C-alpha positions as CSV (number, residue, x, y, z in Angstrom):
1,M,155.6,-76.0,-24.4
2,K,154.5,-72.8,-26.1
3,S,151.0,-73.9,-25.4
4,L,151.5,-74.1,-21.7
5,K,150.1,-70.8,-21.6
6,Y,146.8,-71.6,-22.5
7,I,146.7,-73.8,-19.6
8,I,148.4,-71.8,-16.9
9,V,146.5,-68.5,-17.7
10,P,143.2,-69.8,-16.7
11,V,144.6,-71.2,-13.4
12,I,146.1,-68.4,-12.5
13,L,143.0,-65.9,-13.6
14,F,140.8,-68.7,-10.8
15,L,143.3,-68.0,-8.3
16,M,143.8,-64.0,-8.4
17,C,139.9,-64.2,-8.6
18,Q,139.9,-65.8,-5.5
19,T,142.3,-64.1,-3.7
20,A,141.0,-60.6,-4.5
21,F,137.2,-61.4,-3.5
22,A,138.2,-63.0,-0.3
23,D,140.1,-59.8,0.3
24,G,136.9,-57.6,-0.2
25,T,136.1,-55.3,-3.0
26,K,134.6,-52.6,-1.9
27,D,137.2,-49.6,-2.8
28,N,137.7,-51.6,-6.3
29,P,135.0,-50.6,-9.2
30,V,136.1,-53.2,-11.5
31,L,136.5,-56.1,-8.7
32,R,132.9,-54.8,-7.2
33,A,131.8,-55.3,-10.9
34,A,133.1,-59.0,-11.3
35,R,131.3,-59.6,-7.9
36,S,127.5,-58.3,-8.6
37,V,128.2,-60.3,-12.1
38,L,129.1,-63.5,-10.2
39,T,126.0,-62.8,-7.7
40,L,123.8,-62.8,-10.6
41,I,124.7,-65.9,-11.8
42,D,124.5,-67.4,-8.5
43,S,121.0,-66.4,-8.4
44,M,120.0,-67.2,-12.2
45,S,121.3,-71.0,-11.0
46,V,119.0,-71.2,-8.3
47,S,115.9,-69.5,-10.3
48,G,113.0,-71.3,-10.6
49,I,114.1,-75.1,-10.0
50,D,112.2,-77.6,-8.2
51,R,115.0,-78.7,-6.0
52,R,113.4,-81.5,-5.4
53,Y,114.8,-82.2,-9.1
54,I,117.8,-80.2,-9.2
55,D,120.5,-78.3,-6.6
56,V,123.7,-76.0,-7.2
57,P,127.1,-76.7,-5.1
58,A,127.8,-74.9,-2.4
59,R,131.6,-74.4,-4.0
60,P,131.3,-72.6,-7.4
61,W,134.5,-72.5,-8.7
62,Q,135.8,-75.6,-10.5
63,V,139.1,-76.8,-12.0
64,V,138.8,-79.4,-14.4
65,I,141.7,-81.9,-15.5
66,R,140.9,-83.2,-18.7
67,G,141.9,-86.1,-21.3
68,N,140.4,-86.1,-24.9
69,V,139.9,-88.9,-27.4
70,N,139.2,-87.1,-30.7
71,R,138.7,-88.2,-34.1
72,A,137.5,-86.4,-37.3
73,S,137.0,-87.9,-40.8
74,L,136.8,-86.0,-43.8
75,D,135.6,-88.1,-46.8
76,M,135.2,-86.0,-50.3
77,S,134.2,-87.2,-53.9
78,S,135.1,-85.5,-57.1
79,T,134.6,-86.8,-60.6
80,I,136.4,-85.4,-63.5
81,D,136.7,-86.1,-67.4
82,G,139.8,-88.3,-66.8
83,G,139.2,-89.1,-71.2
84,S,140.6,-85.5,-71.5
85,L,143.3,-85.8,-69.3
86,F,145.1,-89.0,-69.1
87,L,145.8,-90.8,-72.4
88,D,145.3,-94.3,-70.6
89,L,141.8,-93.5,-69.6
90,T,138.2,-93.0,-71.1
91,G,135.1,-91.3,-69.7
92,N,134.7,-90.3,-66.3
93,F,137.1,-90.8,-63.6
94,K,136.2,-90.5,-60.1
95,S,138.5,-89.7,-57.0
96,E,137.1,-90.3,-53.1
97,P,140.0,-89.6,-50.6
98,H,139.0,-90.7,-46.9
99,I,141.2,-88.3,-44.5
100,T,140.9,-88.9,-41.0
101,S,142.7,-87.4,-37.8
102,G,143.1,-90.9,-36.4
103,S,142.3,-91.2,-32.8
104,D,144.2,-88.3,-31.2
105,L,145.2,-87.7,-27.3
106,Y,144.7,-84.5,-25.9
107,A,145.2,-83.1,-22.1
108,G,144.6,-79.8,-20.6
109,V,142.6,-78.1,-18.6
110,W,138.9,-75.9,-17.9
111,A,138.4,-73.4,-15.1
112,G,135.4,-71.8,-14.7
113,Y,132.5,-70.6,-12.2
114,R,129.3,-72.3,-12.2
115,G,129.2,-73.6,-15.9
116,Y,130.9,-70.3,-17.1
117,G,134.3,-70.9,-18.2
118,L,137.0,-72.1,-20.8
119,G,139.8,-74.7,-21.7
120,Y,142.6,-75.5,-23.7
121,M,143.7,-79.2,-24.6
122,S,147.3,-79.5,-26.9
123,H,147.8,-83.0,-28.8
124,V,150.0,-85.2,-26.8
125,S,149.5,-88.6,-28.6
126,G,148.4,-90.0,-31.6
127,A,149.6,-89.9,-35.9
128,G,148.2,-86.5,-36.4
129,K,148.6,-82.6,-34.8
130,G,146.2,-79.9,-33.6
131,S,144.4,-78.4,-30.4
132,L,141.2,-78.1,-29.2
133,F,139.7,-75.0,-27.6
134,T,136.6,-74.9,-25.6
135,L,134.3,-72.0,-23.8
136,G,131.2,-72.8,-22.0
137,A,128.2,-70.8,-20.7
138,T,125.6,-72.7,-18.8
139,G,122.1,-71.3,-16.8
140,G,119.3,-73.0,-15.7
141,C,117.4,-73.4,-19.3
142,Y,120.2,-72.8,-21.7
143,G,123.8,-74.0,-22.6
144,I,126.2,-72.4,-25.2
145,N,129.2,-74.4,-26.3
146,F,132.1,-73.1,-28.4
147,R,135.2,-75.5,-29.6
148,R,137.7,-75.1,-32.0
149,H,139.5,-77.9,-33.7
150,T,142.5,-78.2,-35.6
151,F,144.5,-81.2,-37.3
152,E,146.6,-82.0,-40.1
153,T,147.7,-85.6,-41.9
154,D,149.5,-86.3,-44.9
155,E,148.4,-90.1,-45.4
156,F,144.7,-91.5,-46.1
157,D,143.0,-93.9,-48.1
158,V,141.9,-93.3,-51.6
159,Y,138.9,-94.8,-53.8
160,T,139.2,-94.5,-57.3
161,Q,136.7,-95.8,-59.9
162,G,137.0,-95.1,-63.7
163,Q,138.1,-97.4,-66.7
164,K,141.0,-97.7,-68.8
165,I,141.0,-97.0,-72.4
166,D,141.3,-100.7,-73.5
167,G,138.3,-101.6,-71.2
168,T,139.8,-102.5,-68.1
169,P,137.7,-101.1,-65.2
170,I,139.5,-99.4,-62.5
171,D,137.8,-100.0,-59.3
172,T,140.3,-99.8,-55.8
173,T,140.9,-98.4,-52.8
174,M,144.8,-97.7,-52.0
175,A,146.9,-96.2,-49.5
176,A,148.1,-92.4,-50.2
177,F,150.1,-89.8,-49.3
178,V,151.0,-86.2,-49.8
179,F,154.4,-84.0,-49.4
180,R,152.2,-81.1,-47.3
181,P,149.9,-82.2,-45.1
182,I,146.0,-81.7,-45.3
183,R,145.1,-79.1,-43.0
184,V,141.7,-79.1,-41.6
185,K,140.4,-76.5,-38.9
186,S,136.8,-76.6,-37.6
187,F,134.8,-73.9,-35.6
188,I,131.2,-74.8,-33.8
189,L,129.2,-72.9,-31.7
190,D,126.0,-74.4,-31.0
191,G,123.6,-73.5,-28.2
192,Y,120.5,-75.0,-26.4
193,Y,117.2,-74.0,-24.9
194,M,115.4,-76.4,-22.4
195,F,111.5,-76.5,-22.0
196,N,111.9,-78.1,-18.6
197,S,114.3,-76.5,-17.0
198,R,112.5,-76.7,-13.6
199,R,113.1,-80.5,-13.2
200,F,116.0,-81.1,-16.1
201,S,119.6,-79.8,-15.5
202,Y,121.5,-79.9,-18.9
203,A,124.1,-78.5,-16.6
204,A,124.7,-81.2,-13.9
205,A,125.3,-83.4,-17.2
206,Y,128.2,-81.4,-19.0
207,D,129.9,-79.1,-16.7
208,Q,128.8,-80.3,-13.6
209,S,127.5,-76.9,-12.0
210,A,124.5,-78.2,-10.9
211,Y,123.3,-81.5,-9.3
212,Q,120.3,-83.7,-10.8
213,L,118.7,-85.4,-8.1
214,R,116.2,-87.2,-9.8
215,S,115.6,-88.9,-13.1
216,A,114.0,-86.0,-15.6
217,G,114.1,-85.2,-19.5
218,S,113.3,-82.2,-21.5
219,L,112.2,-81.2,-24.8
220,M,115.0,-78.9,-26.0
221,V,115.8,-76.7,-29.6
222,G,119.1,-76.1,-30.4
223,A,120.8,-73.7,-33.0
224,M,124.5,-74.1,-34.3
225,Y,127.1,-72.0,-36.4
226,Y,129.9,-74.2,-38.2
227,Y,132.9,-73.0,-40.3
228,S,135.8,-75.1,-42.1
229,H,138.7,-74.6,-43.9
230,I,140.2,-77.4,-45.7
231,N,143.6,-76.4,-47.4
232,Y,146.1,-78.6,-49.2
233,E,147.0,-76.0,-51.6
234,D,150.5,-76.3,-52.4
235,P,153.0,-77.3,-55.3
236,L,153.8,-80.6,-53.9
237,N,150.3,-81.9,-53.9
238,A,149.7,-81.0,-57.6
239,D,148.2,-84.8,-58.3
240,M,146.1,-84.5,-55.7
241,I,144.6,-81.1,-57.0
242,L,144.5,-82.2,-59.9
243,N,142.4,-85.3,-59.4
244,M,140.0,-82.8,-57.2
245,D,139.0,-81.1,-60.2
246,N,141.8,-78.4,-59.5
247,I,140.3,-78.2,-55.8
248,G,143.1,-76.8,-53.3
249,R,141.3,-75.2,-50.9
250,M,137.4,-75.3,-49.8
251,R,135.6,-72.9,-47.0
252,Q,132.3,-73.8,-45.7
253,W,129.8,-71.7,-43.6
254,Q,126.6,-73.6,-42.3
255,V,124.0,-72.5,-39.9
256,S,120.9,-74.9,-38.2
257,L,118.4,-75.3,-36.3
258,G,116.8,-78.3,-34.7
259,G,114.8,-79.8,-31.8
260,G,115.1,-82.8,-30.2
261,Y,115.2,-84.4,-26.7
262,A,117.4,-85.0,-23.7
263,Y,117.1,-86.9,-20.7
264,N,119.1,-87.4,-17.4
265,Y,118.6,-90.5,-15.7
266,V,119.6,-90.6,-11.9
267,P,120.2,-94.6,-10.8
268,V,121.3,-94.0,-7.7
269,R,122.3,-90.6,-5.6
270,G,125.5,-89.1,-7.0
271,V,125.0,-90.9,-10.3
272,L,124.1,-89.2,-13.5
273,I,123.6,-90.7,-17.1
274,S,122.3,-88.5,-19.4
275,G,121.7,-88.5,-23.2
276,M,120.8,-86.2,-26.0
277,L,119.6,-86.4,-29.6
278,M,118.9,-83.3,-31.8
279,P,118.3,-83.8,-36.1
280,M,118.8,-80.6,-37.2
281,L,117.9,-78.6,-40.7
282,T,120.9,-76.6,-42.3
283,F,119.2,-74.0,-43.6
284,Y,122.2,-71.6,-44.6
285,N,125.1,-73.9,-46.5
286,R,127.7,-71.6,-48.0
287,M,130.5,-72.8,-49.9
288,K,133.8,-71.1,-51.0
289,I,136.0,-72.9,-53.5
290,Y,139.7,-72.0,-54.8
291,R,140.6,-73.8,-57.9
292,Y,144.8,-74.4,-58.9
293,D,146.5,-74.9,-62.2
294,S,149.8,-76.6,-62.2
295,K,152.5,-77.9,-64.9
296,M,151.4,-81.2,-64.3
297,R,147.5,-80.2,-65.6
298,Q,149.4,-78.2,-68.5
299,M,151.3,-81.5,-69.6
300,A,148.0,-83.5,-69.4
301,E,145.7,-81.0,-71.5
302,A,148.8,-81.3,-74.0
303,E,148.7,-84.8,-74.3
304,E,152.1,-85.6,-73.7
305,T,153.2,-88.9,-72.7
306,F,153.0,-88.3,-69.0
307,D,154.5,-92.0,-68.1
308,E,156.5,-93.1,-65.2
309,E,159.5,-91.5,-66.0
310,D,158.1,-88.2,-66.2
311,A,156.2,-88.2,-63.5
312,A,159.8,-89.4,-61.6
313,A,161.4,-86.4,-63.3
314,L,159.0,-84.4,-62.1
315,L,159.0,-85.0,-59.1
316,I,162.5,-84.3,-58.6
317,D,162.2,-80.8,-60.2
318,V,159.4,-80.2,-57.7
319,L,161.3,-81.3,-54.4
320,S,164.2,-79.4,-55.5
321,N,162.0,-76.3,-56.4
322,P,158.6,-76.5,-55.9
323,A,158.2,-73.4,-58.0
324,A,158.7,-76.0,-61.0
325,M,155.2,-77.1,-60.9
326,Q,153.7,-73.8,-61.3
327,L,150.8,-74.1,-59.2
328,K,148.9,-70.7,-59.6
329,P,145.1,-70.0,-59.6
330,D,143.2,-71.5,-62.4
331,T,142.7,-68.5,-65.0
332,Q,139.1,-70.3,-65.8
333,R,137.6,-70.0,-62.6
334,P,139.9,-69.5,-59.9
335,V,137.4,-68.9,-57.0
336,E,133.7,-69.9,-56.6
337,T,131.2,-69.5,-54.2
338,Q,127.9,-71.5,-53.8
339,T,125.1,-71.3,-51.7
340,S,123.2,-75.0,-51.5
341,R,119.7,-76.1,-50.5
342,V,118.6,-77.0,-47.1
343,A,119.9,-80.2,-45.4
344,L,119.8,-82.5,-42.9
345,N,122.2,-82.6,-40.0
346,F,122.5,-84.1,-36.1
347,N,123.8,-83.4,-33.1
348,A,123.9,-86.0,-30.1
349,R,126.0,-86.2,-26.7
350,A,125.8,-88.7,-24.1
351,S,127.5,-88.5,-20.5
352,L,128.1,-90.3,-17.3
353,T,128.9,-88.3,-14.1
354,Y,129.9,-89.3,-10.8
355,N,130.0,-86.9,-7.8
356,L,132.5,-88.0,-5.3
357,G,131.6,-85.4,-2.7
358,E,131.2,-81.4,-2.6
359,W,134.9,-81.3,-3.2
360,S,135.3,-83.5,-6.9
361,Y,133.6,-85.3,-9.5
362,V,134.6,-87.8,-12.5
363,N,132.7,-87.2,-15.9
364,V,133.0,-88.8,-19.3
365,F,130.9,-87.3,-21.9
366,G,131.2,-87.6,-25.9
367,Q,129.8,-85.8,-28.4
368,L,129.2,-86.7,-32.5
369,Y,129.1,-84.4,-35.1
370,N,128.3,-84.5,-38.8
371,F,128.4,-81.6,-41.9
372,R,127.9,-82.2,-45.3
373,F,128.7,-80.4,-48.4
374,S,128.1,-80.3,-52.2
375,H,129.6,-78.4,-55.0
376,E,128.7,-79.5,-58.6
377,Q,130.7,-83.0,-58.9
378,N,132.2,-82.4,-55.7
379,H,130.7,-83.4,-52.4
380,G,131.5,-84.8,-48.7
381,A,131.3,-84.8,-45.4
382,L,133.3,-84.0,-42.1
383,T,132.4,-86.0,-39.2
384,E,133.5,-85.6,-35.7
385,W,133.4,-86.9,-32.2
386,F,134.9,-87.0,-29.3
387,V,135.1,-88.3,-25.5
388,N,136.5,-86.1,-22.6
389,A,136.9,-87.7,-19.0
390,A,137.3,-84.9,-16.4
391,L,138.8,-85.1,-12.9
392,G,137.0,-81.8,-11.7
393,L,137.5,-79.9,-8.0
394,R,135.3,-77.4,-6.7
395,F,136.4,-74.5,-4.1
């Protein structure tokens, strides 16, 4: 229930604005300034457009009930010298966890004025946990979106590859779990500029603050800022930290630029099918790695016999007292920062809109992101896609 405030506040603000503007703004400088801003937005929404191709709704306010199916997939890979740590291994040992949020369902609301607004959705179904916050600003020739997604999970698949000391190869995928959830947080801010804003409307496809009357397309350029924080730093996760080359936490920053094409197809009046594809070059790619030491690594490096009985005894100790694992920053290299070379990512969107009339519409749109990272013998990628279903009301 705590997250309800994020849903109720935009609706209350919407109703307050409607009431205030209806009562007049002559004696209130704040409301008078707000009215001026809305008037400017109104003029920008029709400036320079070809009215044969694009039109704007007479009712500028929107309240949108949204449902969202979201899936995030985190693939990591680490190679360590298994022979120096484990008595039954020789040579390199590779560990590749495949972590997914599952196909989780979110529900919430978005409220705004001619494409300028914010929304919040809370997790309602699925194996993971998390939330979604969105902020949008869409004009005639541009679109700006902000999206924050958080999720956590304690179950995943892991692929391991190596060789035992007797020559037996290790090449298997198995289900795994951690005692404390792996937490993933991502922030994405992207913006676009359309060159054919006279006849092509990005807003018509993705926030329904305009109508696309005839089919049209546009070349476009875009920029994206991305930040992620992957955290499984906990004494109870010491075995995973050990297999990931002592890494228990990662932070990443990326800035990308790209160019692509978008097309709005209008098969019949009131129906719009839209698609956008934009390859992007990541020219700024910075990572910060946090490494940790623990009793588990100390035992392995001491070449003690670490059999199933030892592991069970250690687990019992740690469950009753996590401090027994002695998890602490790695004394040799606790924090490392690295800026990687230029990389290729991509951004893709698709949308279907049906306008039910001046008052309402339904929309379904999806988006796919892909972000890659690399640091020495560790690399991976975070792929995220979502599908939004919306029922919008105009006032």
